[in-house]
Legacy VTK file of the C-alpha trace (Angstrom):
# vtk DataFile Version 3.0
C-alpha trace
ASCII
DATASET POLYDATA
POINTS 158 float
-72.877 -15.242 -16.533
-74.023 -15.744 -20.085
-76.944 -13.733 -21.410
-80.087 -15.758 -21.946
-83.522 -15.050 -23.326
-85.593 -13.338 -20.612
-87.828 -16.407 -20.140
-84.916 -18.695 -19.205
-82.497 -18.532 -16.283
-78.935 -17.488 -17.016
-76.516 -20.407 -17.167
-73.412 -19.748 -15.067
-69.927 -20.059 -16.490
-67.481 -22.507 -14.906
-66.467 -21.040 -11.563
-69.810 -19.270 -11.016
-72.816 -20.280 -8.926
-73.099 -24.025 -8.370
-70.319 -24.426 -10.946
-68.029 -22.613 -8.493
-66.721 -23.208 -4.997
-70.217 -23.629 -3.526
-71.061 -26.470 -5.917
-71.247 -30.168 -5.104
-67.761 -31.682 -4.974
-68.736 -34.491 -7.357
-69.946 -31.996 -9.946
-66.760 -29.948 -9.536
-64.626 -33.072 -10.032
-66.545 -33.937 -13.193
-66.325 -30.360 -14.464
-62.566 -30.348 -13.857
-62.184 -33.775 -15.483
-64.052 -32.613 -18.569
-61.965 -29.436 -18.832
-58.806 -31.523 -18.431
-59.860 -34.001 -21.099
-60.629 -31.216 -23.575
-57.215 -29.663 -22.881
-55.471 -33.022 -23.398
-57.388 -33.734 -26.622
-56.215 -30.372 -27.992
-52.685 -30.993 -26.730
-52.396 -34.364 -28.470
-54.331 -33.536 -31.651
-51.203 -32.432 -33.515
-49.743 -35.914 -33.078
-52.924 -37.613 -34.307
-53.525 -39.230 -30.918
-56.691 -39.060 -28.819
-56.674 -38.838 -25.028
-58.024 -42.424 -24.666
-55.355 -43.700 -27.090
-52.682 -41.939 -25.041
-54.065 -43.492 -21.848
-54.053 -46.974 -23.376
-50.531 -46.542 -24.801
-49.321 -45.336 -21.396
-50.755 -48.374 -19.624
-49.384 -50.831 -22.197
-45.931 -49.251 -21.850
-46.194 -49.264 -18.047
-47.500 -52.830 -17.770
-46.013 -54.861 -20.639
-47.897 -57.968 -21.744
-51.132 -56.724 -20.194
-54.351 -58.388 -21.346
-57.188 -56.435 -22.900
-59.419 -57.012 -19.855
-56.752 -55.745 -17.466
-56.050 -52.852 -19.804
-59.716 -51.803 -19.644
-59.534 -51.708 -15.842
-56.226 -49.800 -15.863
-57.303 -47.225 -18.434
-60.767 -46.673 -16.893
-62.501 -47.563 -20.150
-64.981 -50.258 -21.115
-63.621 -53.473 -22.650
-65.479 -52.632 -25.876
-63.845 -49.202 -26.081
-60.414 -50.658 -25.348
-60.919 -53.244 -28.083
-61.602 -50.521 -30.667
-58.652 -48.428 -29.449
-56.263 -51.394 -29.469
-57.352 -52.348 -32.993
-56.587 -48.814 -34.165
-53.260 -48.704 -32.306
-52.318 -52.049 -33.832
-53.229 -50.874 -37.358
-51.021 -47.805 -36.804
-48.139 -50.057 -35.741
-47.955 -48.638 -32.211
-48.856 -51.856 -30.362
-48.608 -55.569 -31.070
-50.590 -58.546 -29.783
-48.927 -61.740 -28.705
-50.362 -64.995 -27.376
-50.098 -65.391 -23.602
-47.352 -67.814 -22.576
-49.691 -70.230 -20.762
-53.194 -69.247 -21.843
-53.460 -69.625 -25.608
-56.789 -67.819 -25.918
-55.543 -64.724 -24.087
-53.760 -62.092 -26.130
-51.269 -59.801 -24.410
-50.275 -56.369 -25.614
-46.880 -54.769 -26.040
-45.897 -51.330 -27.229
-43.756 -51.318 -30.390
-40.637 -49.224 -30.911
-42.716 -46.854 -33.054
-45.277 -46.659 -30.251
-42.529 -45.887 -27.721
-41.272 -43.015 -29.879
-44.794 -41.643 -30.205
-45.410 -41.991 -26.470
-42.248 -39.998 -25.713
-43.518 -37.149 -27.891
-46.980 -37.361 -26.300
-45.511 -37.364 -22.787
-43.517 -34.211 -23.469
-46.695 -32.376 -24.504
-48.827 -33.806 -21.696
-46.237 -33.058 -18.994
-46.007 -29.449 -20.179
-49.810 -29.085 -20.157
-50.064 -30.699 -16.713
-47.347 -28.418 -15.348
-49.565 -25.458 -16.255
-52.367 -27.028 -14.173
-50.242 -26.912 -11.039
-48.704 -23.481 -11.612
-49.006 -21.519 -8.392
-49.203 -24.588 -6.159
-46.409 -25.233 -3.732
-45.078 -28.771 -3.322
-47.144 -29.428 -0.187
-50.404 -28.394 -1.900
-49.544 -30.454 -4.978
-48.866 -33.541 -2.847
-52.025 -33.001 -0.784
-54.193 -32.790 -3.917
-52.596 -35.939 -5.326
-53.141 -37.833 -2.038
-56.753 -36.637 -1.935
-57.470 -37.729 -5.515
-55.861 -41.124 -4.929
-57.804 -41.596 -1.687
-61.072 -40.980 -3.568
-60.094 -43.606 -6.138
-59.003 -46.117 -3.488
-61.966 -45.721 -1.146
-64.626 -44.976 -3.730
-65.275 -41.662 -1.993
-66.349 -43.232 1.325
LINES 1 159
158 0 1 2 3 4 5 6 7 8 9 10 11 12 13 14 15 16 17 18 19 20 21 22 23 24 25 26 27 28 29 30 31 32 33 34 35 36 37 38 39 40 41 42 43 44 45 46 47 48 49 50 51 52 53 54 55 56 57 58 59 60 61 62 63 64 65 66 67 68 69 70 71 72 73 74 75 76 77 78 79 80 81 82 83 84 85 86 87 88 89 90 91 92 93 94 95 96 97 98 99 100 101 102 103 104 105 106 107 108 109 110 111 112 113 114 115 116 117 118 119 120 121 122 123 124 125 126 127 128 129 130 131 132 133 134 135 136 137 138 139 140 141 142 143 144 145 146 147 148 149 150 151 152 153 154 155 156 157
């Protein structure tokens, strides 16, 4: 635990007290998510890409001609945040907007060749960082954790 002034309680480090295995599962998920995001931000910083930008690029590459509204749902970000990210990605030349084939007011997004090259470099770094997260897990444990995380997303934690 960290040292605190004598009039305040000591704040536990991650893994200690309620921040450890006896903590609420929701808090532990959030703590892990925050640690993961910080790791990914550091991993991608050298390429000049943020974690949300990487997420948006990944979804545009995975679901070509996606709309901004669908992209917000896919990337787990607000439409306003996605709009800012897409504007920045477009200015950088990593994505392009096109009018929807049937709905003239809807813009669809596509990753550019430059964006694809960047995404390949990002993926190499992210995959290496994620591999370190699962070091020490056997295949069965890895698959169980993935099924559990997906089930939480699908059922809303019911």
